[in-house]
Every structure is written in C-alpha cells, then in structure tokens.
N, C-alpha and C positions, 0 to 999 in steps of 0.2 A: 576619370575614368582611371580605374587601379588598375595597375601589371601583374598577372602575376602568372602563373603554371597552370594549364589545365585537369584534368584526372587523364586525359586520356595519353597526355606527355608525360608527367609521373611513372605512369605502369609504362608504358615505353622504354622508359628512364629509369624503370627500375627490372626490368628482365633484362635487359642489356648486360645491369650491371650483375643480376646474378647468374647470368651465360657463363660472362667474362671472367667470374669468382667460381663458378661451377667446375668450370672444364679444369681449371690447374689445380682444385680440391681434389675432384677424381686420379687423376693422374699422381698426386700426393698420396691417397690412399694406395694404389696398385705399386705406388714405389715403395712404403713399409711393406704391404705383406711380403713384393719379394726382397724385401729385405733379410723380411723376420723367417722365412722359408732357407732362403742363404745361408742364415745363420743358421738354424737348426741342423740343418745339410755338414757344413762344418762342422759344429760341436758331434754327429753320427760318422762322420770319415775319421776325424781326430781317435775317437776314443774307439772305435773299430778298427782303424789302422796299427794300436796299439794292443787290440784284444789279440789280432791276426798276427801279428809279428812274432806276438809272446809264442803263441799254440805256435806257430811254422817250427819256430827256434824248440821246440819242446819236442813236438813230433820229427822233423828233419837231426835229429842230436839219437831220435829211442832204441835201444835195443832188441834187438832179434832175441825170442825167449828159447833157451835151453835147457839142458835138463838141470843143472845147479846157479839155474839162475830162480831169482822166487816167483813163488805159485803167484803171478799176479795175473798171465795170458790161461785159457781153455786148454788150451791144445801148446808146444813147445812150437819151435819155428817159425811161430807165428812174431810178425812185426806191432801189429796192431788188433787191436778186436773192438766190433759194436758191442758193446756191453746186453747181455742175451735181454733184458727185463723192456732195452728200447727197442728190440726187435717185434716181440712179442705186445708187448702194447707202446702203441702210438701216443698214448696222451702223458706218458710219463715226458715228453720232447724225446732230445738225440743226443747220443753223446759218443764218445769212443775214450777206449786206456790200451795204454803200451806201461812197458817198461823205460826210468827216467833214463839217462845218458853215465850215469853213475853205473846203473843195476841197482840200485840197494831202495825203488822205491815203485811204490804202481804208483803210477800220475791215471789223470782222469779227467779229460775236458767232458761239460756236458751243457745241454739246455735247462734249467733249470723252471720251466714253467711256470711254479707257483709268482715267479720273480721275474719274469722275462726276462731274467739273464744269464747271460754266460756264465759255467763257473769252472771252478779248476777246484780237482780236491786231491790227494797228494796222502798216500801212506806217511802218517806221522804228524797232521793236520790234527787238529784240535773241531777245525770246522770248517765246510767251505769256502774258497774266499771269490768273490764278484769281481771278473774281469772287464766286465761293462756295466756302463756308470748305470747309477739305480731312479734316472729318468727319461735313460732310452730304453728300448721296449722295443726284444722281439718278438717278428710274427712269425716264423715259420725257418725252416733248414731245414741243413741235416751233414753230416761226414759220409762221403763214398769211398771203399777201398776200392785198391788195385795193386795188383803185382802180389799177393800174399801168397801163391801158392811156390812152392821148393818146384817146381815141375812144369813155370812157365819161364817164358824170358825177358818179363815185364821188371823191372827193380818197380819194390814198393813203391804208393805213392798213397796218398790221401787228399780230398777235395773236397772242400770244405764253400757251402756254400748257405750264405742265412738271406733276409729279410731284415731289417731293421728300423725303426721308425723312432723319432722323437715322440716319448710320451703318449701325448695328445694332440698332434698335432702328425694325421694320417699323411696331409700333403708332401709330409718329408721322407717319404720310406724309401730305403734305396736296396740295393741289390747286390750283396758281394759274393765275388766266391777266388779263390786259388785252389790249388794245383801244388800241394809239396813232398818229397820222392825226398827219401831215406838217402843220408849223407852218406853210410858205409853202403859200399855193396851189396849185393844178396847174392851173397854164396853158400851153399848148404854146410853145417856144421857135421 
C-alpha cells in the first residue's frame, strides 16, 4: 500500500500556508504605505518650515512706507499690501508686498500658480526665486492683513495660511497657518 497525501489534505495545507503568509504581507504593505506618507509629510514640513521662517523674518522686519520711502505700496502709512492684481484675479494666486527692512527694495512673496510654488521677488533680482521645492505643490492659501490703519489700535500683522502636498500624493496634504506681527510699534509718522 502506497502512503501519500490526499488532494484535500494538500488543499488544506496550502490554504493554511496562504493565510499565514498573507496576513504579515498585508501588514508589511500597510506599514510601507504609512512610512511613505510619513516621509512625504516630513519633507513638506521641513521645506515649508524654511519658507515660513524666511517669510516671517522678512514680514516682521518690514518698514512702513512714508513719503520719503521708495514708492512700493499704493499708499503711504501702509506696512503691507495685497497687490491689486491678486485682489481682482483669483487665477493669479495670492501674494503680499512690502518695503524690506533696509528700506531700499520692494519685496514680494506670492504663490505662482504655474509652478505651484511660493516665490520671492525683490527689486534688483533678475528673476523671482522659489522658496519651496519643485516637487511640492501648493494647493491653496492666502495672506490676510490686519491692523493696517493708523486709526485702529492694532499692531499690523499678516496671517499666512496654505495647503501643501507632495506632488502626486494628495494623501500627504497638510495645512499650515501662522500669524506674524510687525516688530516695530505701529505709531503715526
């Protein structure tokens, strides 16, 4: 008499083996996806932290436009201004301009919708400079001004908020927001 395995015994053994292997494989794939998302978010946070810190420093040190300053803003007495083009055409994105801390250049930060990057443009630059990496994509955002009037008791401030994601990974999207107030006291000139 020959001894061997029946077809049912082989099918049961293969089924048990498949279940034992499929469980850890599924966990491994889930862990890889989680790590991929974590690395993408970490890259976004690192890159946007640099951009926000750079923008914050420049906005904090911005000078109020007076009659003897360069003609950067539309009205004297302003600290910051949302350029008119961004106010009337949302397709351009959003931006803010101001006089730099030295008082010798008009500086602007804006979202370039064609490249989906935060950009900086300053008088004297030959072309705008990107502040965020090309593999990151700004999805939406804005600059909100408060305390611009000499008639209020508010210190001038800018709230920056935007959503950013790693290029083709919408699951990595994060929203960042910060408020920066002017370093110098807002006193009438």
